[in-house]
C-alpha positions in Angstrom: 12.5 1.9 -1.8 12.0 -0.7 0.9 9.3 -2.2 3.1 10.7 -2.0 6.6 9.4 -3.6 9.8 8.9 -1.6 12.9 11.0 -2.0 16.0 9.8 -4.9 18.1 11.0 -3.3 21.3 11.1 0.3 22.6 14.0 2.0 20.9 16.7 3.8 22.9 15.7 6.9 20.9 12.1 7.0 22.2 12.9 9.3 25.1 14.2 12.0 22.7 11.2 11.5 20.4 8.6 11.7 23.2 10.2 14.8 24.8 10.7 16.7 21.6 7.8 15.7 19.3 4.8 17.9 19.7 1.9 15.8 18.4 -0.5 18.7 17.9 2.1 20.7 16.1 2.9 17.7 13.8 -0.8 17.3 13.0 -1.3 20.9 11.9 1.7 20.6 9.5 4.6 22.1 11.4 8.2 21.0 10.6 9.5 19.3 13.7 13.1 18.7 14.7 14.4 16.1 17.1 18.0 16.4 18.3 19.8 13.2 19.3 23.0 13.1 21.4 25.1 11.3 18.8 25.4 11.1 15.1 24.2 8.2 13.0 23.6 7.2 9.4 22.2 10.0 7.3 19.1 9.9 5.2 18.4 12.6 2.7 14.9 14.2 2.7 12.6 11.3 1.8 9.0 10.3 2.0 7.9 7.5 4.4 4.5 5.9 4.5 3.3 4.5 7.8 1.2 1.3 7.4 -0.2 -1.1 10.0 2.6 -3.6 10.0 5.5 -1.8 8.3 6.5 1.4 6.7 7.8 2.2 3.2 10.8 4.4 2.6 13.2 5.1 -0.2 16.6 3.6 0.6 19.2 3.1 -2.0 21.8 1.2 0.1 22.3 -2.5 -0.4 22.8 -3.1 3.3 19.5 -2.7 5.1 21.3 -2.8 8.5 22.6 0.7 7.6 19.1 2.1 7.4 19.1 5.1 9.8 18.0 3.7 13.2 16.6 7.2 14.1 14.2 7.2 11.2 13.1 3.6 12.0 12.6 4.7 15.6 10.6 7.7 14.4 8.4 5.5 12.1 7.8 3.0 14.9 6.9 5.9 17.3 4.4 7.4 14.8 2.9 4.0 14.3 2.5 3.5 18.1 0.5 6.7 18.1 -1.6 5.3 15.2 -0.5 8.2 13.0 -0.7 6.4 9.6 0.0 8.2 6.4 2.7 10.0 4.5 5.5 12.1 6.1 8.7 13.8 4.9 11.7 12.9 7.0 15.4 13.4 7.1 18.4 12.7 9.4 21.9 14.2 9.4 24.4 14.9 12.2 22.0 13.7 14.9 19.2 16.0 13.8 16.0 14.3 12.6 13.1 16.2 10.9 9.5 15.2 10.2 6.6 16.9 8.6 3.3 15.9 7.1 3.8 15.4 3.3 0.8 17.6 2.4 2.1 20.5 4.5 5.6 20.0 3.1 4.4 20.1 -0.5 2.5 23.3 0.1 5.7 25.1 1.0 7.7 23.9 -2.1 8.3 25.7 -5.3 7.1 23.9 -8.5 10.3 22.2 -9.4 10.9 20.8 -5.9 7.2 19.8 -5.6 7.5 17.7 -8.8 10.5 15.9 -7.3 8.6 15.0 -4.1 5.5 14.0 -6.1 7.6 11.6 -8.2 9.0 10.1 -5.0 5.5 9.7 -3.5 4.2 8.1 -6.8 7.0 5.5 -6.7 6.1 4.7 -3.1 2.4 4.4 -4.0 3.3 2.1 -6.9 5.4 -0.1 -4.7 2.7 -0.1 -2.1 0.1 -1.2 -4.7 2.4 -4.0 -5.8 2.3 -5.6 -2.4 -1.4 -4.9 -2.1 -1.1 -2.2 0.6 -1.3 1.5 0.9 -3.4 3.8 -1.2 -4.5 1.2 -3.7 -5.8 -1.1 -1.0 -7.6 1.7 0.8 -9.2 2.9 -2.4 -10.5 -0.7 -3.1 -12.1 -0.7 0.4 -13.9 2.5 -0.6 -15.6 0.6 -3.4 -16.3 -2.6 -1.5 -15.2 -4.0 1.8 -15.7 -7.7 1.0 -14.8 -10.4 -1.5 -17.5 -10.3 -4.2 -17.2 -14.1 -4.7 -17.1 -15.5 -1.1 -18.5 -12.5 0.9 -15.4 -12.5 3.1 -15.2 -9.3 5.1 -12.3 -9.8 7.5 -9.5 -7.4 6.2 -6.8 -9.9 7.3 -8.1 -12.4 4.6 -8.6 -10.0 1.8 -6.0 -9.5 -0.9 -5.9 -6.4 -3.1 -5.9 -8.1 -6.5 -5.3 -6.5 -9.9 -7.6 -7.5 -12.8 -5.2 -6.5 -15.5 -2.0 -7.9 -14.2 0.6 -5.5 -12.6 3.3 -6.6 -15.0 1.4 -5.3 -18.1 -0.4 -2.4 -16.5 0.6 1.3 -16.8 1.5 3.2 -13.7 -2.0 4.8 -13.8 -3.7 1.4 -14.2 -1.6 0.0 -11.3 -3.1 2.6 -8.9 -6.6 2.5 -10.4 -9.0 0.9 -7.9 -11.3 0.0 -10.8 -8.5 -2.4 -11.9 -9.0 -4.6 -8.9 -11.1 -6.6 -6.4 -10.6 -7.5 -2.8 -10.5 -11.2 -3.0 -10.2 -14.1 -0.5 -6.7 -15.7 -0.8 -7.9 -18.9 -2.6 -10.1 -16.9 -5.0 -7.2 -14.5 -5.7 -5.0 -17.4 -6.6 -7.6 -18.8 -9.1 -8.2 -15.4 -10.6 -4.5 -14.5 -10.9 -3.8 -17.8 -12.7 -6.7 -17.4 -15.0 -8.8 -20.4 -13.7 -11.7 -18.1 -13.1 -12.9 -14.7 -14.5 -16.0 -12.5 -14.4 -18.3 -11.6 -17.3 -19.6 -8.1 -18.0 -22.9 -8.9 -16.3 -21.0 -10.0 -13.2 -21.3 -13.8 -13.6 -18.5 -16.1 -12.5 -16.7 -17.8 -15.3 -14.8 -21.1 -14.6 -12.2 -22.6 -16.9 -12.9 -26.3 -16.3 -15.0 -28.9 -14.5 -12.0 -29.6 -12.3 -12.0 -26.0 -11.0 -15.8 -26.1 -10.7 -15.4 -29.2 -8.5 -12.8 -27.4 -6.3 -15.0 -24.4 -5.9 -17.9 -26.5 -4.9 -15.7 -28.3 -2.4 -14.9 -24.8 -0.9 -18.7 -24.2 -1.0 -18.4 -21.3 -3.4 -21.7 -20.4 -5.0 -21.1 -20.9 -8.8 -24.1 -18.8 -9.5 -22.9 -15.8 -7.6 -23.3 -12.5 -9.5 -21.3 -9.3 -8.9 -23.3 -6.2 -9.2 -22.4 -2.6 -9.8 -19.5 -3.1 -12.3 -18.4 0.2 -13.7 -17.6 0.7 -17.4 -13.9 1.1 -16.5 -13.9 -2.1 -14.5 -15.6 -3.9 -17.4 -12.8 -2.8 -19.7 -10.2 -4.4 -17.3 -12.3 -7.5 -17.1 -12.4 -7.8 -20.9 -8.6 -7.8 -20.9 -8.6 -10.5 -18.1 -11.0 -12.7 -20.1 -9.1 -12.3 -23.4 -5.5 -12.6 -22.1 -5.5 -14.2 -18.6 -8.5 -16.5 -18.5 -7.8 -20.1 -19.6 -10.6 -21.0 -22.0 
């Protein structure tokens, strides 16, 4: 599974994509096929996730330059149309296919659906590891700002885990209650255990040196985070007991 950048320039495959991809048919869930004039590297049926600045795709090869250029062109084209989300794609013998993941799953038998669901879960987990995808979107549904600084610009908000990724279960890694959207400098302090949060939402600071640094950044040391759920408090308890430097 890789995080892959979009084409910076219009690909030579765009003409085929524009002429053969019916946007309305794609959006209602139809399986679409695009025929290219020549063959290229094959990609078995796989899930891709279209994000703002890159897309995620399972790719087992060690040489990323052998990633199918048609699939990369397809992902870049979908992104140019602002069609973000999950799609099932494939490429073989010059024929590229694409379909919405949800529509694809509805046509599968139970065994095949379990395989695609597993693939989707792996992508979701990788996406949460880099602070993107479903996990980040779910955090925004809870709050769209840093609870410590009040920062609201999405470019400067990091999807941070409360119970660290490395010790969390797969379910915990994707659980939005196991996280905050934090400004970068606050994320660093929280991740390294220099600060934490009490059950009543008060900021906990590990030392006077860190307090001085926070004051230098004009962070309100008396800030209080409201609306903490019971599940989030459980994660915060772990953070205070294991991560926080006391």
